[in-house]
Structures are given as structure tokens and as C-alpha cells.
N, C-alpha and C positions, 0 to 999 in steps of 0.2 A: 839545638834546632837547624835541620838544612834549609835551604833556601828553596822556594818552591818556583822555580822559573817558569812553568807553567802558569802560574795564577798571579801574575804582577797586577796591580791597580791598572783600571782603565786609563785614567789621568796619565800614568807613565808609559804605558804600551802604545799610547796615541803619539807620543812625542820621539819617542826613541826606541830603537830595536832591543829586544831585550840582550839578545845574545849576538854575537859576531865582533869584530872589529867595530870599534866604534860605540859601540852599544852599550847596555847599562851593565852587563855584567864583566866587561873589561873595565867602565870605569869604576865600578864598585873594587873591583880586584886591585886598581891601580891607585885609589884613595886607600883603603885597608893598608896596601904595602908602605907607600908613603908616609901615613901616619904611625904605624909600627917603626918603621926606620926613624922618624923623627922623634917621639915619643922615649924609645930607648936611649936616645942620646941626650936627653932633658932629664928626665927625672924618675921613669917610670923602668921598674926590673921586670916584673912577672908580665909581658906585654906578648900577646899570641896575636897571630896573624887572623886565625880562626873565629876569635872571640872580636876584635875589630871589626872584622867583615860583616860578621854578623850584628853588630851593635849599630853600625853605618847602615845598614840595610832596615834594621826596627826603624831608625831616625828617618830613614828616608819615607816609609810606609808611613810612620806617624806625621809626617810633614803633611800629607794629603797634598802634596805639590806645592806646597806654599813657603815661605821664608816665615821661620820660627820667631822671629822677632819683629817684622814688619806687617807679615801676614797677605804679602804681595804674592802673585803667583808667580813660581819660579817658571824658566824656560828650560827644559830637560830636553830639547833638541840641541841645546847649545854644548853638551857634553861632549869632549874628546874634539871637538873643533876648534879650539884657540891653537894658534900659530904663530910661534915665538918669532919667525922670520917676518910676517906681516905686522906684529907688534912693535918689531924695532923700525919698520918703515914707516907705519903710521903715528905710532906713539898713543897719546891719550884719546886720540879720536877711536881709534881701533878697540882700546879696551872698554871705552864706553859701551862698544857693541855687546858687550858680554856682563854687563851690569847685574842681568837675571839669573846670571849662569849659578846653578846649584854647587855650594860648597860644604863642607863638612866643618862645622867648627865644634872646638870643645867646651861643654857647658862648665867642666872644671877642669882640676889637673889629672883626672882620672886616677887617682890612687886608690879607689876602691873598685876598680875595673872602669871599661871604656864606657863612656858618657857622653853623647854626642846629639848635636842637632842640626839640620840641615837650612841654612840661610846662603841669601844670593852674594855673589862675589862682592857687590858693592857694600852689602850691610855687614859682611864679614871683614871686608877691608876696613872698614870705619870702625867696628868693634876692636878689633886685633884681637889683643891678649888681655882685654878689660874682661872683669866679673860683670855678669848682668847690672846689679846695681849701679857700678863704676860708668858702664855704658849708658844705662837710663841718667843718670845725672849728668853725663857730658850732655847727652843729647838736650835736656833740658836747660842747661847752660847757654847752649849754641843758640835755641830757640829764645829763651827769654833776652839775650844780648842783643838779638834782633827785632824786640818787641812783642815778641808774642807771649800769651798768658799760656800755661800748662797746669792742667789739672786732669786727674781721672775721673772720665766719663762714670756717672753712675747708672747710665742706661746699661753700660758693658756688665757692669759688678765688676769685681775683684779677678784680674788677669791671672790666669794659671801661673804658677811660679815654675821659672825654669832654673833648679837650682843653681 
């Protein structure tokens, strides 16, 4: 399925140009290329750029502009804005400005094809390479260590599973 650049969701188009340098298309192409390169080195043999590009785009559309793990609204205007030189100068202070930057997260090892969700840089950084159940256990452990009680809200019902 080809990506329809003329019919991107309003929440995305309001925050970032669909085309052009620094736009969504450029970001999508760079993310697909980077993940293909990384996954070929890691563990996956039948990786294709077009499949990854489509899977990442599908994850973006499914996200509805929100972090898949926290539900927080992502700041799409931050894509393609990170500056390594400024980061070196300002350190953590600079990186904190990009906490809501959308990132691509592997749901699993993609052994059965590309499987991604979109999350904020802050969340993806905290989750790192953990599976969802491991990440949730870590979050619960941190919260309980600091005196919080954690339980699934019955009013929300069962959360959709992220494989």
C-alpha cells in the first residue's frame, strides 16, 4: 500500500509539513532507513526499506498523535529539529526540551515482520530494549519503591495489548 501524502491526519499536518526538508516524509524515510540498518546488524535477515517505511507510517497513523505507552500527546513539530552540537553544549537541559519528540519503538524483535509503535523520546529512552511486561514491571517497582500503590483502574477496563 502506497502512502497517501495528500491525506495525512489533521493532527499531524497541523504540527509538521508533510513534505520537504524537515517534514514528515523526510523523517519517515530517515527512520525507516535507520531501523533497517540497525535491524540487519542485529538479528533480522529479510528486512526491506519499503516494509519498514510502511510499518512505521502505519504506527504513526495508529498513534493518533499520542505515545503508545503513556497516552501523552506527542510534539510532532520537534521532528528533524534535534541538533547534536547544541546538545553537546547544553547537555541534559537541551535533551529535556525534546522529551515529547516522537520516536519509533520496536514492539518485539520483528522476526515476523516489522512491528512498531510510536512513543515519546523520554518513554522510549526509559523503556530501552525491555518488552512491555518488563517495562511495566520496572515502572511498578519504581513507583512502589517511592510509596505509590499501583493497580489497574477498573473504570478503564483492560488496556489493549501491545504485543
